[in-house]
N, CA, C and O atoms as a DFTB+ gen file, in Angstrom:
728 C
 N C O
     1  1      -8.068     -93.931      25.293
     2  2      -9.167     -94.040      24.042
     3  2      -8.735     -93.795      22.998
     4  3      -7.687     -93.149      23.011
     5  1      -9.324     -94.185      21.619
     6  2      -9.194     -93.970      20.285
     7  2      -8.248     -92.579      19.861
     8  3      -7.185     -92.550      19.240
     9  1      -9.050     -91.451      20.437
    10  2      -8.818     -89.784      20.079
    11  2      -6.851     -89.756      20.860
    12  3      -6.123     -88.886      20.382
    13  1      -6.306     -90.589      21.828
    14  2      -5.351     -90.340      22.797
    15  2      -4.452     -91.249      21.828
    16  3      -3.247     -91.082      22.017
    17  1      -4.814     -92.257      20.745
    18  2      -4.067     -93.380      19.835
    19  2      -3.951     -92.312      18.434
    20  3      -2.830     -92.284      17.925
    21  1      -4.526     -91.844      18.084
    22  2      -4.590     -91.191      16.912
    23  2      -4.134     -89.173      16.592
    24  3      -3.688     -88.493      15.668
    25  1      -4.634     -88.948      18.096
    26  2      -3.412     -87.634      18.153
    27  2      -2.281     -87.343      18.070
    28  3      -1.795     -86.239      18.315
    29  1      -1.336     -89.003      17.453
    30  2       0.147     -88.011      16.833
    31  2       0.083     -87.822      15.489
    32  3       0.762     -87.104      14.756
    33  1      -1.162     -88.835      15.173
    34  2      -1.147     -88.638      13.784
    35  2      -1.818     -87.703      12.756
    36  3      -1.797     -87.720      11.525
    37  1      -2.543     -86.711      13.825
    38  2      -3.687     -85.654      13.001
    39  2      -2.795     -84.904      12.632
    40  3      -3.459     -84.130      11.943
    41  1      -1.197     -84.347      12.540
    42  2      -0.599     -83.102      11.613
    43  2      -0.977     -84.070      10.215
    44  3      -1.457     -83.636       9.167
    45  1      -0.573     -85.665      10.553
    46  2      -0.260     -86.133       9.175
    47  2      -1.787     -86.579       8.139
    48  3      -1.951     -86.702       6.925
    49  1      -2.749     -86.730       9.392
    50  2      -4.440     -87.116       8.141
    51  2      -4.290     -85.471       7.714
    52  3      -4.193     -85.265       6.504
    53  1      -4.266     -84.432       8.503
    54  2      -4.492     -82.930       8.037
    55  2      -4.085     -82.744       7.153
    56  3      -4.808     -82.319       6.252
    57  1      -2.561     -82.985       6.914
    58  2      -2.154     -82.962       5.075
    59  2      -2.245     -83.370       3.839
    60  3      -1.801     -83.077       2.729
    61  1      -3.227     -84.437       4.539
    62  2      -3.357     -85.917       3.653
    63  2      -5.035     -84.928       3.249
    64  3      -5.355     -84.686       2.085
    65  1      -5.650     -84.616       4.122
    66  2      -7.109     -84.273       4.012
    67  2      -6.996     -82.930       2.632
    68  3      -7.683     -82.769       1.623
    69  1      -5.765     -82.123       3.208
    70  2      -5.363     -80.975       2.301
    71  2      -4.878     -81.682       1.005
    72  3      -5.491     -81.556      -0.055
    73  1      -4.275     -82.084       1.073
    74  2      -3.881     -82.597      -0.511
    75  2      -5.226     -83.041      -1.025
    76  3      -5.914     -82.389      -1.811
    77  1      -5.529     -84.186      -0.519
    78  2      -7.004     -84.761      -1.259
    79  2      -7.726     -83.482      -1.978
    80  3      -7.965     -83.557      -3.183
    81  1      -8.080     -82.282      -1.224
    82  2      -8.960     -81.388      -1.291
    83  2      -8.771     -80.446      -2.526
    84  3      -9.675     -79.985      -3.223
    85  1      -7.414     -80.247      -2.666
    86  2      -6.561     -79.623      -3.758
    87  2      -6.991     -80.545      -5.147
    88  3      -7.552     -80.133      -6.162
    89  1      -6.574     -81.797      -4.860
    90  2      -6.988     -82.103      -6.599
    91  2      -8.472     -82.310      -6.583
    92  3      -9.088     -81.871      -7.555
    93  1      -9.435     -83.175      -5.214
    94  2     -10.408     -82.058      -5.541
    95  2     -11.246     -81.631      -6.399
    96  3     -11.898     -82.088      -7.338
    97  1     -11.061     -80.477      -5.785
    98  2     -11.184     -78.711      -6.360
    99  2     -10.603     -78.569      -7.522
   100  3     -10.998     -77.650      -8.240
   101  1      -9.513     -79.455      -7.991
   102  2      -8.422     -78.729      -9.238
   103  2      -7.712     -77.490      -9.251
   104  3      -7.033     -76.734      -9.945
   105  1      -8.149     -77.648      -8.279
   106  2      -6.474     -76.168      -8.048
   107  2      -5.516     -76.863      -8.058
   108  3      -4.656     -76.215      -8.653
   109  1      -5.047     -77.966      -7.710
   110  2      -3.703     -78.722      -8.542
   111  2      -4.293     -79.798      -9.226
   112  3      -5.165     -80.589      -8.866
   113  1      -3.560     -79.674     -10.453
   114  2      -4.471     -80.899     -11.732
   115  2      -3.955     -82.415     -11.100
   116  3      -3.074     -82.258     -10.255
   117  1      -4.271     -83.627     -11.305
   118  2      -3.717     -84.606     -10.817
   119  2      -2.344     -84.698     -12.287
   120  3      -1.207     -85.018     -11.941
   121  1      -2.558     -84.461     -13.489
   122  2      -1.351     -84.447     -14.170
   123  2       0.439     -84.164     -13.224
   124  3       1.280     -84.413     -14.088
   125  1       0.711     -84.019     -12.732
   126  2       1.536     -83.375     -11.526
   127  2       1.683     -84.259     -11.473
   128  3       2.210     -84.623     -12.524
   129  1       1.515     -85.245     -10.646
   130  2       1.909     -86.825     -10.532
   131  2       2.639     -87.568     -11.400
   132  3       2.327     -87.124     -12.505
   133  1       3.150     -88.131     -11.494
   134  2       3.520     -88.699     -12.978
   135  2       3.041     -90.391     -13.018
   136  3       2.766     -91.322     -12.261
   137  1       3.147     -90.088     -14.303
   138  2       1.778     -91.533     -14.179
   139  2       1.007     -91.158     -14.596
   140  3       0.927     -91.621     -15.733
   141  1      -0.165     -90.156     -14.283
   142  2      -1.353     -89.379     -14.078
   143  2      -1.776     -88.211     -14.764
   144  3      -1.751     -87.029     -14.420
   145  1      -2.316     -88.975     -16.181
   146  2      -2.962     -87.909     -16.457
   147  2      -2.583     -87.852     -17.771
   148  3      -2.176     -88.957     -18.131
   149  1      -2.528     -86.629     -19.061
   150  2      -1.580     -86.463     -19.999
   151  2      -0.744     -85.316     -19.633
   152  3      -0.886     -84.295     -18.962
   153  1       0.399     -85.997     -20.489
   154  2       1.630     -85.186     -19.906
   155  2       1.957     -83.747     -19.916
   156  3       1.646     -83.128     -20.934
   157  1       2.403     -83.253     -19.168
   158  2       2.593     -81.441     -18.855
   159  2       3.524     -80.926     -20.224
   160  3       4.402     -81.659     -20.680
   161  1       3.238     -79.668     -20.775
   162  2       3.558     -78.926     -21.806
   163  2       4.751     -79.028     -21.088
   164  3       4.748     -79.292     -19.886
   165  1       6.240     -78.755     -22.028
   166  2       7.209     -78.050     -21.763
   167  2       7.163     -77.065     -21.450
   168  3       6.248     -76.391     -21.922
   169  1       8.241     -76.333     -20.351
   170  2       8.633     -74.810     -20.775
   171  2       8.778     -74.242     -21.765
   172  3       8.990     -74.790     -22.847
   173  1       8.706     -73.274     -21.614
   174  2       9.161     -72.613     -23.776
   175  2       8.360     -71.426     -23.177
   176  3       7.391     -71.207     -22.451
   177  1       9.713     -70.517     -24.193
   178  2       9.647     -68.731     -23.817
   179  2       8.532     -68.246     -24.257
   180  3       7.962     -69.046     -24.999
   181  1       8.075     -67.430     -24.134
   182  2       6.640     -66.366     -24.684
   183  2       5.408     -67.020     -24.151
   184  3       5.678     -67.686     -23.151
   185  1       4.107     -67.057     -24.492
   186  2       3.283     -66.411     -24.453
   187  2       2.274     -67.811     -25.016
   188  3       2.523     -68.335     -26.101
   189  1       1.327     -68.223     -24.276
   190  2       0.734     -69.297     -25.535
   191  2      -1.170     -69.104     -24.769
   192  3      -1.901     -70.067     -25.002
   193  1      -1.643     -68.207     -24.147
   194  2      -2.584     -67.722     -23.891
   195  2      -2.765     -66.517     -24.091
   196  3      -3.916     -66.361     -24.497
   197  1      -2.153     -65.455     -24.006
   198  2      -2.388     -63.907     -24.294
   199  2      -1.087     -63.337     -25.177
   200  3       0.029     -63.363     -24.658
   201  1      -1.316     -62.707     -26.829
   202  2       0.163     -62.019     -26.939
   203  2      -0.571     -60.570     -27.595
   204  3      -1.514     -60.626     -28.385
   205  1      -0.057     -59.497     -27.194
   206  2      -0.218     -58.372     -27.562
   207  2      -1.512     -57.483     -27.907
   208  3      -1.799     -56.553     -28.661
   209  1      -2.084     -58.224     -27.010
   210  2      -3.565     -58.104     -27.091
   211  2      -5.066     -59.057     -27.104
   212  3      -6.151     -58.934     -26.537
   213  1      -4.411     -60.162     -28.177
   214  2      -5.324     -60.965     -28.742
   215  2      -4.622     -62.432     -28.101
   216  3      -3.487     -62.854     -27.879
   217  1      -5.797     -62.835     -27.980
   218  2      -6.541     -64.002     -27.141
   219  2      -6.292     -65.240     -27.926
   220  3      -7.122     -65.730     -28.692
   221  1      -5.216     -65.675     -27.719
   222  2      -4.478     -67.004     -28.383
   223  2      -5.881     -67.854     -28.552
   224  3      -6.420     -67.971     -29.653
   225  1      -6.464     -68.493     -27.230
   226  2      -6.631     -69.664     -27.197
   227  2      -8.358     -69.060     -27.791
   228  3      -9.236     -69.913     -27.920
   229  1      -8.549     -68.169     -27.980
   230  2      -9.913     -67.781     -28.682
   231  2      -9.775     -68.041     -30.157
   232  3     -10.430     -68.791     -30.881
   233  1      -8.602     -67.112     -30.475
   234  2      -8.514     -67.707     -32.156
   235  2      -8.282     -68.948     -32.658
   236  3      -8.216     -69.164     -33.868
   237  1      -8.144     -69.836     -31.764
   238  2      -7.810     -71.246     -31.960
   239  2      -8.853     -72.016     -32.231
   240  3      -8.795     -72.963     -33.016
   241  1     -10.115     -71.588     -31.457
   242  2     -11.461     -72.029     -31.552
   243  2     -11.996     -71.070     -33.291
   244  3     -12.791     -71.501     -34.126
   245  1     -11.196     -69.693     -33.340
   246  2     -11.947     -69.614     -34.752
   247  2     -11.282     -69.903     -35.516
   248  3     -11.926     -70.305     -36.485
   249  1     -10.013     -69.948     -35.701
   250  2      -9.718     -70.707     -36.732
   251  2     -10.382     -71.986     -36.998
   252  3     -10.788     -72.167     -38.146
   253  1     -10.549     -72.845     -36.173
   254  2     -11.438     -73.948     -36.287
   255  2     -12.886     -73.839     -36.946
   256  3     -13.354     -74.671     -37.724
   257  1     -13.775     -72.204     -36.331
   258  2     -14.752     -72.368     -37.168
   259  2     -14.589     -71.546     -38.499
   260  3     -15.585     -71.295     -39.177
   261  1     -13.081     -71.043     -38.948
   262  2     -13.198     -70.512     -40.381
   263  2     -12.974     -71.894     -41.311
   264  3     -13.422     -71.924     -42.458
   265  1     -12.172     -73.157     -40.675
   266  2     -12.064     -74.346     -41.597
   267  2     -13.070     -74.983     -42.095
   268  3     -13.127     -75.426     -43.242
   269  1     -14.624     -75.121     -40.540
   270  2     -15.130     -75.989     -40.901
   271  2     -16.290     -74.979     -42.401
   272  3     -16.477     -75.501     -43.500
   273  1     -16.820     -73.689     -42.051
   274  2     -17.889     -72.822     -42.616
   275  2     -16.875     -73.255     -43.852
   276  3     -17.761     -72.953     -44.652
   277  1     -16.016     -73.607     -44.540
   278  2     -15.329     -74.277     -46.024
   279  2     -15.779     -75.490     -46.112
   280  3     -16.134     -75.939     -47.203
   281  1     -15.824     -76.046     -45.243
   282  2     -15.848     -78.450     -45.181
   283  2     -17.389     -78.432     -45.490
   284  3     -18.404     -77.854     -45.102
   285  1     -17.041     -79.295     -46.316
   286  2     -18.717     -79.602     -47.060
   287  2     -19.428     -80.682     -45.844
   288  3     -18.671     -80.673     -44.873
   289  1     -20.255     -81.312     -45.671
   290  2     -20.886     -82.076     -44.667
   291  2     -19.728     -83.537     -44.597
   292  3     -19.415     -84.187     -43.599
   293  1     -19.477     -83.642     -45.399
   294  2     -18.914     -85.091     -45.596
   295  2     -16.835     -85.405     -45.027
   296  3     -16.066     -86.275     -44.618
   297  1     -16.910     -83.754     -45.479
   298  2     -15.465     -83.412     -44.513
   299  2     -15.279     -82.971     -43.144
   300  3     -14.189     -83.014     -42.574
   301  1     -16.395     -82.529     -42.601
   302  2     -17.009     -81.619     -41.343
   303  2     -16.099     -82.586     -40.320
   304  3     -16.092     -83.812     -40.426
   305  1     -15.009     -81.534     -38.886
   306  2     -14.531     -82.035     -38.605
   307  2     -14.742     -81.259     -36.864
   308  3     -14.950     -80.105     -36.490
   309  1     -14.606     -82.236     -36.332
   310  2     -14.500     -81.796     -34.444
   311  2     -13.707     -80.576     -34.089
   312  3     -13.171     -80.091     -35.085
   313  1     -13.429     -79.827     -32.795
   314  2     -12.607     -79.895     -32.433
   315  2     -12.564     -80.624     -30.838
   316  3     -13.391     -80.571     -29.928
   317  1     -11.069     -81.399     -30.941
   318  2     -10.955     -82.563     -30.053
   319  2     -10.351     -81.979     -28.570
   320  3      -9.148     -81.806     -28.764
   321  1     -10.636     -81.663     -27.387
   322  2      -9.421     -81.076     -27.010
   323  2      -8.272     -81.482     -26.394
   324  3      -7.416     -80.761     -25.883
   325  1      -8.310     -83.261     -26.505
   326  2      -6.992     -84.274     -26.334
   327  2      -6.194     -83.962     -27.464
   328  3      -5.057     -83.606     -27.152
   329  1      -6.486     -83.990     -28.945
   330  2      -6.018     -83.343     -30.157
   331  2      -5.357     -81.871     -29.913
   332  3      -4.306     -81.622     -30.503
   333  1      -5.861     -81.025     -29.178
   334  2      -5.462     -79.690     -28.784
   335  2      -4.578     -79.892     -27.927
   336  3      -3.425     -79.805     -28.350
   337  1      -4.721     -80.148     -26.797
   338  2      -3.486     -80.510     -25.835
   339  2      -2.142     -81.355     -26.449
   340  3      -1.051     -81.107     -25.935
   341  1      -2.227     -82.419     -27.622
   342  2      -0.907     -82.528     -28.017
   343  2      -0.606     -81.735     -28.760
   344  3       0.609     -81.579     -28.882
   345  1      -1.486     -80.890     -29.575
   346  2      -0.995     -79.651     -30.979
   347  2      -0.169     -78.760     -29.433
   348  3       1.030     -78.646     -29.686
   349  1      -0.412     -78.331     -28.423
   350  2      -0.231     -78.156     -27.910
   351  2       0.910     -78.107     -26.954
   352  3       1.416     -77.000     -26.769
   353  1       1.333     -79.006     -26.396
   354  2       2.524     -80.061     -26.037
   355  2       3.762     -79.995     -27.587
   356  3       4.960     -79.719     -27.542
   357  1       2.910     -80.359     -28.842
   358  2       3.850     -80.260     -30.010
   359  2       4.314     -79.182     -29.740
   360  3       5.449     -79.323     -29.285
   361  1       3.899     -77.816     -29.807
   362  2       4.165     -76.709     -30.125
   363  2       5.440     -76.047     -29.002
   364  3       6.379     -75.326     -29.341
   365  1       5.249     -76.349     -28.150
   366  2       6.039     -75.833     -27.430
   367  2       7.283     -76.282     -26.976
   368  3       8.111     -75.765     -26.226
   369  1       7.237     -78.002     -27.948
   370  2       8.068     -78.575     -27.251
   371  2       9.238     -77.778     -29.059
   372  3      10.461     -77.638     -29.068
   373  1       8.762     -77.613     -29.648
   374  2       9.557     -77.352     -31.072
   375  2       9.769     -75.534     -30.466
   376  3      10.975     -75.346     -30.627
   377  1       9.286     -74.492     -30.006
   378  2       9.418     -73.872     -29.242
   379  2      10.939     -74.073     -28.168
   380  3      11.780     -73.198     -27.962
   381  1      10.935     -75.111     -27.760
   382  2      11.656     -74.784     -26.334
   383  2      13.219     -75.211     -27.425
   384  3      14.228     -74.505     -27.401
   385  1      13.100     -76.328     -28.196
   386  2      14.414     -77.192     -29.255
   387  2      14.647     -75.554     -29.438
   388  3      15.305     -74.936     -28.600
   389  1      13.985     -74.813     -30.742
   390  2      14.781     -73.281     -31.198
   391  2      15.572     -72.717     -29.983
   392  3      16.779     -72.695     -29.744
   393  1      14.283     -72.183     -29.165
   394  2      14.993     -71.445     -28.265
   395  2      15.980     -71.392     -27.469
   396  3      16.899     -70.573     -27.476
   397  1      15.753     -72.533     -26.551
   398  2      16.271     -72.938     -25.869
   399  2      17.354     -74.402     -25.987
   400  3      18.295     -74.781     -25.291
   401  1      16.984     -74.714     -26.673
   402  2      18.104     -76.200     -27.448
   403  2      17.444     -77.198     -26.025
   404  3      18.429     -77.399     -25.315
   405  1      16.618     -77.644     -25.590
   406  2      15.662     -78.239     -24.640
   407  2      15.661     -79.351     -25.599
   408  3      15.327     -79.048     -26.745
   409  1      16.033     -80.848     -25.314
   410  2      15.213     -81.535     -25.757
   411  2      13.954     -82.405     -24.461
   412  3      14.065     -83.090     -23.444
   413  1      12.906     -81.874     -25.248
   414  2      11.567     -82.472     -24.498
   415  2      11.048     -83.701     -24.543
   416  3      11.331     -84.231     -25.618
   417  1      10.662     -84.115     -24.121
   418  2      10.147     -86.159     -23.867
   419  2       9.639     -86.568     -25.266
   420  3       9.268     -85.536     -25.825
   421  1       9.486     -87.526     -25.980
   422  2       8.180     -87.106     -27.263
   423  2       7.254     -87.970     -26.407
   424  3       7.342     -88.612     -25.361
   425  1       6.588     -87.772     -27.069
   426  2       4.893     -87.803     -27.339
   427  2       4.335     -88.396     -27.945
   428  3       4.500     -88.240     -29.155
   429  1       3.384     -89.385     -27.493
   430  2       2.081     -89.496     -28.801
   431  2       1.110     -89.301     -28.215
   432  3       0.787     -89.341     -27.028
   433  1       0.328     -88.936     -29.716
   434  2      -1.321     -88.456     -29.260
   435  2      -2.114     -89.204     -28.372
   436  3      -2.819     -88.561     -27.594
   437  1      -2.164     -91.300     -28.297
   438  2      -2.167     -91.468     -27.328
   439  2      -2.428     -90.873     -26.092
   440  3      -3.572     -90.800     -25.644
   441  1      -1.540     -90.485     -25.569
   442  2      -1.200     -90.339     -24.457
   443  2      -2.732     -88.631     -23.945
   444  3      -3.216     -88.459     -22.826
   445  1      -2.926     -88.075     -24.764
   446  2      -3.979     -87.118     -24.640
   447  2      -5.070     -87.336     -24.450
   448  3      -5.922     -86.462     -24.284
   449  1      -5.355     -89.042     -24.428
   450  2      -7.015     -89.768     -24.839
   451  2      -7.145     -89.429     -26.254
   452  3      -8.213     -88.908     -26.578
   453  1      -6.265     -89.622     -27.158
   454  2      -6.895     -89.584     -28.746
   455  2      -7.058     -90.643     -29.045
   456  3      -5.906     -90.834     -29.435
   457  1      -7.548     -91.586     -29.214
   458  2      -8.039     -92.231     -29.814
   459  2      -8.050     -92.427     -31.734
   460  3      -9.123     -92.467     -32.336
   461  1      -6.698     -92.528     -32.464
   462  2      -7.233     -92.726     -34.077
   463  2      -6.503     -94.156     -34.872
   464  3      -5.418     -94.735     -34.918
   465  1      -8.042     -94.278     -35.499
   466  2      -7.273     -95.245     -36.429
   467  2      -6.277     -95.498     -36.966
   468  3      -6.042     -96.645     -37.345
   469  1      -5.423     -94.483     -37.140
   470  2      -4.237     -93.996     -37.686
   471  2      -3.711     -93.371     -38.039
   472  3      -4.139     -92.611     -38.908
   473  1      -2.356     -93.307     -37.536
   474  2      -1.598     -91.922     -37.655
   475  2      -1.890     -91.104     -37.617
   476  3      -2.272     -90.763     -38.736
   477  1      -2.084     -89.811     -36.395
   478  2      -2.264     -88.712     -36.809
   479  2      -1.520     -87.638     -37.684
   480  3      -0.355     -87.483     -37.319
   481  1      -1.997     -86.669     -39.006
   482  2      -1.837     -86.235     -39.493
   483  2      -0.990     -84.951     -38.214
   484  3      -1.893     -84.439     -37.552
   485  1      -0.224     -84.650     -37.984
   486  2       0.326     -83.630     -37.025
   487  2       1.721     -83.009     -37.883
   488  3       2.670     -83.667     -38.309
   489  1       1.472     -81.341     -37.990
   490  2       2.967     -80.837     -38.297
   491  2       2.531     -78.990     -37.917
   492  3       1.504     -78.353     -37.681
   493  1       3.857     -78.734     -38.032
   494  2       3.903     -77.151     -37.684
   495  2       3.673     -75.794     -39.132
   496  3       4.412     -75.572     -40.091
   497  1       2.331     -75.110     -38.722
   498  2       2.529     -74.891     -39.897
   499  2       3.800     -73.768     -40.680
   500  3       4.407     -72.927     -40.018
   501  1       3.974     -73.944     -41.913
   502  2       5.340     -73.638     -42.419
   503  2       5.124     -71.566     -42.818
   504  3       4.218     -70.895     -43.311
   505  1       6.398     -71.277     -42.304
   506  2       6.388     -69.428     -42.510
   507  2       5.675     -69.394     -41.757
   508  3       4.867     -70.175     -41.255
   509  1       6.267     -67.395     -41.512
   510  2       6.341     -67.087     -39.918
   511  2       5.059     -65.912     -40.284
   512  3       4.838     -65.216     -41.275
   513  1       4.464     -66.057     -39.151
   514  2       3.414     -65.176     -39.139
   515  2       4.073     -63.950     -37.770
   516  3       5.161     -64.201     -37.252
   517  1       3.224     -62.627     -37.311
   518  2       3.945     -61.698     -37.212
   519  2       2.817     -61.749     -36.238
   520  3       1.782     -62.201     -36.728
   521  1       2.748     -61.387     -34.935
   522  2       1.989     -60.570     -34.149
   523  2       1.133     -59.213     -34.012
   524  3       0.081     -58.878     -33.467
   525  1       2.282     -58.517     -34.908
   526  2       2.293     -57.086     -34.062
   527  2       1.223     -57.068     -35.897
   528  3       0.422     -56.159     -36.114
   529  1       1.419     -57.981     -36.732
   530  2       0.807     -57.608     -38.220
   531  2      -1.367     -57.546     -37.705
   532  3      -2.081     -56.825     -38.401
   533  1      -1.791     -58.085     -36.924
   534  2      -2.935     -57.914     -36.454
   535  2      -3.544     -56.989     -35.813
   536  3      -2.917     -56.002     -35.428
   537  1      -4.713     -57.116     -35.609
   538  2      -5.413     -55.568     -35.061
   539  2      -6.607     -56.723     -33.345
   540  3      -7.074     -56.358     -32.266
   541  1      -6.569     -57.987     -34.051
   542  2      -7.442     -58.884     -32.967
   543  2      -7.433     -60.398     -33.256
   544  3      -6.518     -60.973     -33.845
   545  1      -8.654     -61.037     -32.735
   546  2      -8.836     -62.374     -32.857
   547  2      -8.674     -62.746     -34.572
   548  3      -7.916     -63.320     -35.354
   549  1      -9.729     -62.116     -34.538
   550  2     -10.300     -62.174     -36.107
   551  2      -9.437     -62.277     -37.395
   552  3      -9.400     -63.121     -38.291
   553  1      -8.736     -61.089     -37.167
   554  2      -7.998     -61.041     -38.512
   555  2      -6.682     -62.290     -38.769
   556  3      -6.392     -62.732     -39.881
   557  1      -6.094     -62.650     -37.627
   558  2      -5.776     -63.840     -36.968
   559  2      -6.091     -64.608     -37.611
   560  3      -5.842     -64.593     -38.817
   561  1      -6.621     -65.363     -37.134
   562  2      -7.787     -66.513     -37.909
   563  2      -7.730     -66.804     -38.984
   564  3      -7.449     -67.908     -39.451
   565  1      -8.078     -65.520     -39.697
   566  2      -8.402     -65.788     -41.077
   567  2      -7.085     -65.946     -41.975
   568  3      -7.002     -66.615     -43.005
   569  1      -5.929     -65.084     -41.285
   570  2      -5.025     -66.102     -41.602
   571  2      -4.203     -66.465     -41.290
   572  3      -3.155     -65.839     -41.451
   573  1      -4.243     -67.868     -40.579
   574  2      -3.850     -69.228     -39.857
   575  2      -4.436     -70.015     -40.890
   576  3      -3.879     -70.657     -41.780
   577  1      -6.258     -69.792     -40.508
   578  2      -7.098     -70.638     -41.254
   579  2      -6.748     -70.540     -42.939
   580  3      -7.186     -71.568     -43.457
   581  1      -6.316     -69.941     -43.628
   582  2      -6.180     -70.001     -45.052
   583  2      -4.840     -70.278     -45.434
   584  3      -4.530     -70.729     -46.537
   585  1      -3.986     -69.987     -44.449
   586  2      -2.296     -71.152     -44.686
   587  2      -3.008     -72.977     -44.027
   588  3      -2.611     -74.046     -44.488
   589  1      -3.674     -72.892     -43.331
   590  2      -3.815     -73.963     -42.745
   591  2      -5.002     -75.125     -44.063
   592  3      -4.880     -76.349     -44.020
   593  1      -5.969     -74.486     -45.028
   594  2      -6.012     -75.131     -45.301
   595  2      -5.648     -75.767     -47.324
   596  3      -6.077     -76.407     -48.284
   597  1      -4.527     -74.905     -46.767
   598  2      -2.878     -75.450     -48.059
   599  2      -3.100     -76.972     -47.173
   600  3      -3.728     -77.916     -47.652
   601  1      -2.554     -76.986     -46.011
   602  2      -1.825     -77.899     -45.417
   603  2      -2.275     -79.247     -45.103
   604  3      -1.553     -80.239     -44.997
   605  1      -4.344     -79.148     -44.879
   606  2      -4.995     -79.581     -44.606
   607  2      -6.162     -80.324     -45.335
   608  3      -7.335     -80.401     -44.969
   609  1      -5.521     -80.900     -46.551
   610  2      -6.975     -81.492     -47.680
   611  2      -7.047     -83.070     -47.357
   612  3      -7.983     -83.570     -47.981
   613  1      -6.713     -83.514     -46.986
   614  2      -6.934     -85.057     -46.442
   615  2      -8.613     -84.806     -46.112
   616  3      -9.034     -83.651     -46.163
   617  1      -9.370     -85.719     -45.839
   618  2     -11.539     -85.908     -46.074
   619  2     -11.224     -86.777     -45.137
   620  3     -12.086     -86.882     -44.264
   621  1     -10.252     -87.463     -45.008
   622  2     -10.266     -88.697     -43.651
   623  2     -10.675     -88.172     -42.788
   624  3     -11.705     -88.635     -42.298
   625  1     -10.024     -86.867     -42.144
   626  2     -10.162     -86.771     -40.450
   627  2     -11.326     -86.614     -40.166
   628  3     -12.093     -86.231     -41.049
   629  1     -11.797     -86.863     -38.858
   630  2     -13.307     -85.804     -38.585
   631  2     -12.659     -85.288     -37.374
   632  3     -13.390     -84.495     -36.781
   633  1     -11.948     -85.410     -37.026
   634  2     -11.660     -84.555     -35.776
   635  2     -10.128     -83.463     -35.761
   636  3      -9.051     -83.597     -36.342
   637  1     -10.466     -82.761     -35.147
   638  2      -9.199     -81.513     -35.439
   639  2      -8.471     -81.059     -33.786
   640  3      -9.021     -81.266     -32.704
   641  1      -7.385     -80.535     -33.955
   642  2      -6.845     -79.635     -32.977
   643  2      -5.870     -78.744     -32.776
   644  3      -4.885     -79.481     -32.710
   645  1      -5.380     -77.346     -32.597
   646  2      -4.454     -76.911     -32.754
   647  2      -3.893     -75.557     -31.964
   648  3      -4.824     -74.901     -31.498
   649  1      -2.905     -75.137     -31.775
   650  2      -2.396     -74.314     -30.830
   651  2      -1.688     -73.831     -31.124
   652  3      -0.815     -74.506     -31.669
   653  1      -1.426     -72.226     -31.027
   654  2      -0.747     -70.998     -30.824
   655  2      -0.104     -70.469     -30.410
   656  3      -0.753     -69.739     -29.660
   657  1       1.437     -70.119     -30.266
   658  2       2.359     -69.788     -29.492
   659  2       3.037     -68.131     -30.297
   660  3       3.198     -67.733     -31.451
   661  1       3.265     -67.587     -28.946
   662  2       4.077     -66.247     -29.481
   663  2       5.511     -65.945     -28.741
   664  3       5.771     -65.917     -27.538
   665  1       6.327     -65.736     -29.856
   666  2       7.399     -65.326     -28.716
   667  2       8.009     -64.619     -29.981
   668  3       7.835     -64.678     -31.198
   669  1       8.729     -63.991     -29.194
   670  2       9.453     -63.036     -30.220
   671  2       8.624     -61.612     -31.071
   672  3       9.117     -60.592     -31.553
   673  1       7.166     -62.092     -30.990
   674  2       6.812     -61.476     -31.612
   675  2       6.561     -62.750     -33.434
   676  3       6.207     -62.350     -34.543
   677  1       6.853     -63.954     -33.095
   678  2       6.615     -64.414     -34.435
   679  2       5.387     -65.654     -33.567
   680  3       5.571     -66.134     -32.449
   681  1       4.102     -65.948     -34.540
   682  2       3.692     -66.602     -34.081
   683  2       3.368     -67.854     -34.682
   684  3       2.942     -68.004     -35.827
   685  1       3.640     -68.918     -33.669
   686  2       3.539     -70.221     -34.531
   687  2       2.721     -71.255     -34.142
   688  3       2.411     -71.251     -32.951
   689  1       2.224     -72.276     -34.935
   690  2       1.243     -72.935     -35.112
   691  2       1.179     -74.669     -35.413
   692  3       1.582     -75.158     -36.468
   693  1       0.637     -75.420     -34.357
   694  2       1.100     -76.187     -34.398
   695  2      -0.502     -77.287     -35.007
   696  3      -0.938     -77.748     -33.953
   697  1      -1.148     -77.653     -35.842
   698  2      -2.224     -78.684     -36.240
   699  2      -1.871     -79.694     -36.167
   700  3      -0.716     -80.086     -36.337
   701  1      -3.241     -80.591     -35.776
   702  2      -3.389     -82.122     -35.581
   703  2      -4.481     -82.119     -36.122
   704  3      -5.123     -81.086     -36.310
   705  1      -4.948     -83.527     -36.533
   706  2      -5.941     -83.937     -36.783
   707  2      -5.795     -85.457     -37.019
   708  3      -4.698     -85.905     -37.354
   709  1      -7.182     -86.506     -36.808
   710  2      -7.127     -87.132     -36.799
   711  2      -8.317     -87.978     -37.610
   712  3      -8.823     -87.248     -38.463
   713  1      -8.906     -89.314     -37.582
   714  2     -10.117     -89.963     -37.928
   715  2     -10.097     -90.562     -36.632
   716  3      -9.086     -91.015     -36.095
   717  1     -11.507     -90.547     -36.036
   718  2     -12.058     -91.532     -34.754
   719  2     -11.956     -93.328     -34.708
   720  3     -12.055     -94.133     -35.634
   721  1     -11.790     -93.481     -33.686
   722  2     -11.609     -94.750     -33.429
   723  2     -12.487     -95.693     -33.125
   724  3     -12.382     -96.680     -32.396
   725  1     -13.244     -95.341     -33.675
   726  2     -15.569     -95.793     -33.434
   727  2     -15.082     -96.941     -34.224
   728  3     -15.865     -97.823     -34.578
């Protein structure tokens, strides 16, 4: 019967089923497979989600809100998750180079699903902020937004993303912006 023929292959089919279930539920992201999804950020020392009791990811959105509040309607920018992923990769790459002397693979914004009409603006915030100087997300967001206002004067961009990463008490900020390819 078919059961007798399939019985030796049941463990292999079970493993394949479990792998499919892990990808389908999101427990394992597809980006772990080479060539699938955006590149995973390089390993870097420090924290990228929370440091000194401050939620860095919430601070990133608050910085965008602060910048957006100062812009007029023609200069408005939406927060783009693809640009934020690109900024995270680049920020961690710079931290890894500085602290570990590693050489992460170079990437392009397009690898993160970002379509830009021209080369995106991308850069690290000059100067060093210390996480110890801040009690909450709002205060950190105010200072990051103030510094970025001076760096982001080009009104032709309509999307932006940024990343904050803390290493040894220093806050590293990477900002990226571009114009839609639509």
